[in-house]
Chimera marker file (.cmm) of the C-alpha trace (Angstrom):
<marker_set name="trace">
<marker id="1" x="7.216" y="0.534" z="-0.139" r="1" g="1" b="0" radius="0.5"/>
<marker id="2" x="8.113" y="2.364" z="2.304" r="1" g="1" b="0" radius="0.5"/>
<marker id="3" x="6.882" y="6.024" z="3.420" r="1" g="1" b="0" radius="0.5"/>
<marker id="4" x="7.942" y="7.893" z="6.389" r="1" g="1" b="0" radius="0.5"/>
<marker id="5" x="4.954" y="10.545" z="7.157" r="1" g="1" b="0" radius="0.5"/>
<marker id="6" x="3.897" y="13.281" z="9.320" r="1" g="1" b="0" radius="0.5"/>
<marker id="7" x="1.490" y="12.704" z="12.646" r="1" g="1" b="0" radius="0.5"/>
<marker id="8" x="-2.012" y="13.007" z="10.935" r="1" g="1" b="0" radius="0.5"/>
<marker id="9" x="-4.347" y="12.195" z="7.924" r="1" g="1" b="0" radius="0.5"/>
<marker id="10" x="-2.391" y="10.734" z="4.970" r="1" g="1" b="0" radius="0.5"/>
<marker id="11" x="-3.459" y="9.526" z="1.436" r="1" g="1" b="0" radius="0.5"/>
<marker id="12" x="-1.419" y="7.170" z="-0.378" r="1" g="1" b="0" radius="0.5"/>
<marker id="13" x="-1.353" y="5.844" z="-4.009" r="1" g="1" b="0" radius="0.5"/>
<marker id="14" x="-0.199" y="2.674" z="-4.935" r="1" g="1" b="0" radius="0.5"/>
<marker id="15" x="0.867" y="2.152" z="-8.423" r="1" g="1" b="0" radius="0.5"/>
<marker id="16" x="-0.269" y="-0.375" z="-11.024" r="1" g="1" b="0" radius="0.5"/>
<marker id="17" x="3.155" y="-1.389" z="-12.087" r="1" g="1" b="0" radius="0.5"/>
<marker id="18" x="5.371" y="-3.316" z="-10.472" r="1" g="1" b="0" radius="0.5"/>
<marker id="19" x="9.144" y="-1.880" z="-9.665" r="1" g="1" b="0" radius="0.5"/>
<marker id="20" x="10.263" y="-4.233" z="-13.631" r="1" g="1" b="0" radius="0.5"/>
<marker id="21" x="7.851" y="-1.840" z="-14.931" r="1" g="1" b="0" radius="0.5"/>
<marker id="22" x="5.171" y="-4.645" z="-15.508" r="1" g="1" b="0" radius="0.5"/>
<marker id="23" x="1.192" y="-4.094" z="-15.065" r="1" g="1" b="0" radius="0.5"/>
<marker id="24" x="-0.167" y="-5.662" z="-11.719" r="1" g="1" b="0" radius="0.5"/>
<marker id="25" x="-2.458" y="-8.292" z="-11.611" r="1" g="1" b="0" radius="0.5"/>
<marker id="26" x="-5.678" y="-7.478" z="-10.547" r="1" g="1" b="0" radius="0.5"/>
<marker id="27" x="-6.666" y="-9.170" z="-6.969" r="1" g="1" b="0" radius="0.5"/>
<marker id="28" x="-6.134" y="-8.882" z="-3.667" r="1" g="1" b="0" radius="0.5"/>
<marker id="29" x="-3.247" y="-7.449" z="-2.112" r="1" g="1" b="0" radius="0.5"/>
<marker id="30" x="-2.483" y="-7.092" z="1.546" r="1" g="1" b="0" radius="0.5"/>
<marker id="31" x="-1.207" y="-4.052" z="2.919" r="1" g="1" b="0" radius="0.5"/>
<marker id="32" x="0.475" y="-3.286" z="6.482" r="1" g="1" b="0" radius="0.5"/>
<marker id="33" x="0.790" y="0.169" z="8.027" r="1" g="1" b="0" radius="0.5"/>
<marker id="34" x="3.241" y="0.854" z="11.086" r="1" g="1" b="0" radius="0.5"/>
<marker id="35" x="3.481" y="3.447" z="13.825" r="1" g="1" b="0" radius="0.5"/>
<marker id="36" x="4.686" y="3.909" z="17.051" r="1" g="1" b="0" radius="0.5"/>
<marker id="37" x="4.097" y="0.153" z="18.034" r="1" g="1" b="0" radius="0.5"/>
<marker id="38" x="0.596" y="0.205" z="16.020" r="1" g="1" b="0" radius="0.5"/>
<marker id="39" x="0.812" y="-2.779" z="13.749" r="1" g="1" b="0" radius="0.5"/>
<marker id="40" x="-2.609" y="-2.965" z="11.286" r="1" g="1" b="0" radius="0.5"/>
<marker id="41" x="-3.062" y="-5.285" z="7.988" r="1" g="1" b="0" radius="0.5"/>
<marker id="42" x="-5.575" y="-4.883" z="5.240" r="1" g="1" b="0" radius="0.5"/>
<marker id="43" x="-6.439" y="-6.555" z="2.553" r="1" g="1" b="0" radius="0.5"/>
<marker id="44" x="-7.436" y="-4.294" z="-0.838" r="1" g="1" b="0" radius="0.5"/>
<marker id="45" x="-8.413" y="-5.208" z="-4.074" r="1" g="1" b="0" radius="0.5"/>
<marker id="46" x="-7.175" y="-3.844" z="-6.965" r="1" g="1" b="0" radius="0.5"/>
<marker id="47" x="-9.220" y="-3.968" z="-10.140" r="1" g="1" b="0" radius="0.5"/>
<marker id="48" x="-8.268" y="-2.465" z="-13.396" r="1" g="1" b="0" radius="0.5"/>
<link id1="1" id2="2" r="1" g="1" b="0" radius="0.2"/>
<link id1="2" id2="3" r="1" g="1" b="0" radius="0.2"/>
<link id1="3" id2="4" r="1" g="1" b="0" radius="0.2"/>
<link id1="4" id2="5" r="1" g="1" b="0" radius="0.2"/>
<link id1="5" id2="6" r="1" g="1" b="0" radius="0.2"/>
<link id1="6" id2="7" r="1" g="1" b="0" radius="0.2"/>
<link id1="7" id2="8" r="1" g="1" b="0" radius="0.2"/>
<link id1="8" id2="9" r="1" g="1" b="0" radius="0.2"/>
<link id1="9" id2="10" r="1" g="1" b="0" radius="0.2"/>
<link id1="10" id2="11" r="1" g="1" b="0" radius="0.2"/>
<link id1="11" id2="12" r="1" g="1" b="0" radius="0.2"/>
<link id1="12" id2="13" r="1" g="1" b="0" radius="0.2"/>
<link id1="13" id2="14" r="1" g="1" b="0" radius="0.2"/>
<link id1="14" id2="15" r="1" g="1" b="0" radius="0.2"/>
<link id1="15" id2="16" r="1" g="1" b="0" radius="0.2"/>
<link id1="16" id2="17" r="1" g="1" b="0" radius="0.2"/>
<link id1="17" id2="18" r="1" g="1" b="0" radius="0.2"/>
<link id1="18" id2="19" r="1" g="1" b="0" radius="0.2"/>
<link id1="19" id2="20" r="1" g="1" b="0" radius="0.2"/>
<link id1="20" id2="21" r="1" g="1" b="0" radius="0.2"/>
<link id1="21" id2="22" r="1" g="1" b="0" radius="0.2"/>
<link id1="22" id2="23" r="1" g="1" b="0" radius="0.2"/>
<link id1="23" id2="24" r="1" g="1" b="0" radius="0.2"/>
<link id1="24" id2="25" r="1" g="1" b="0" radius="0.2"/>
<link id1="25" id2="26" r="1" g="1" b="0" radius="0.2"/>
<link id1="26" id2="27" r="1" g="1" b="0" radius="0.2"/>
<link id1="27" id2="28" r="1" g="1" b="0" radius="0.2"/>
<link id1="28" id2="29" r="1" g="1" b="0" radius="0.2"/>
<link id1="29" id2="30" r="1" g="1" b="0" radius="0.2"/>
<link id1="30" id2="31" r="1" g="1" b="0" radius="0.2"/>
<link id1="31" id2="32" r="1" g="1" b="0" radius="0.2"/>
<link id1="32" id2="33" r="1" g="1" b="0" radius="0.2"/>
<link id1="33" id2="34" r="1" g="1" b="0" radius="0.2"/>
<link id1="34" id2="35" r="1" g="1" b="0" radius="0.2"/>
<link id1="35" id2="36" r="1" g="1" b="0" radius="0.2"/>
<link id1="36" id2="37" r="1" g="1" b="0" radius="0.2"/>
<link id1="37" id2="38" r="1" g="1" b="0" radius="0.2"/>
<link id1="38" id2="39" r="1" g="1" b="0" radius="0.2"/>
<link id1="39" id2="40" r="1" g="1" b="0" radius="0.2"/>
<link id1="40" id2="41" r="1" g="1" b="0" radius="0.2"/>
<link id1="41" id2="42" r="1" g="1" b="0" radius="0.2"/>
<link id1="42" id2="43" r="1" g="1" b="0" radius="0.2"/>
<link id1="43" id2="44" r="1" g="1" b="0" radius="0.2"/>
<link id1="44" id2="45" r="1" g="1" b="0" radius="0.2"/>
<link id1="45" id2="46" r="1" g="1" b="0" radius="0.2"/>
<link id1="46" id2="47" r="1" g="1" b="0" radius="0.2"/>
<link id1="47" id2="48" r="1" g="1" b="0" radius="0.2"/>
</marker_set>
């Protein structure tokens, strides 16, 4: 998923389905955020 957002606080919702429409398995996923030379990767937990 790629989003182009304006400056400021933002909130996104990560869908629990794959691009094929299959349900994503519960577990840990890595999320990377990039903005103006800043990069951060965080671990998130997907629960059902």
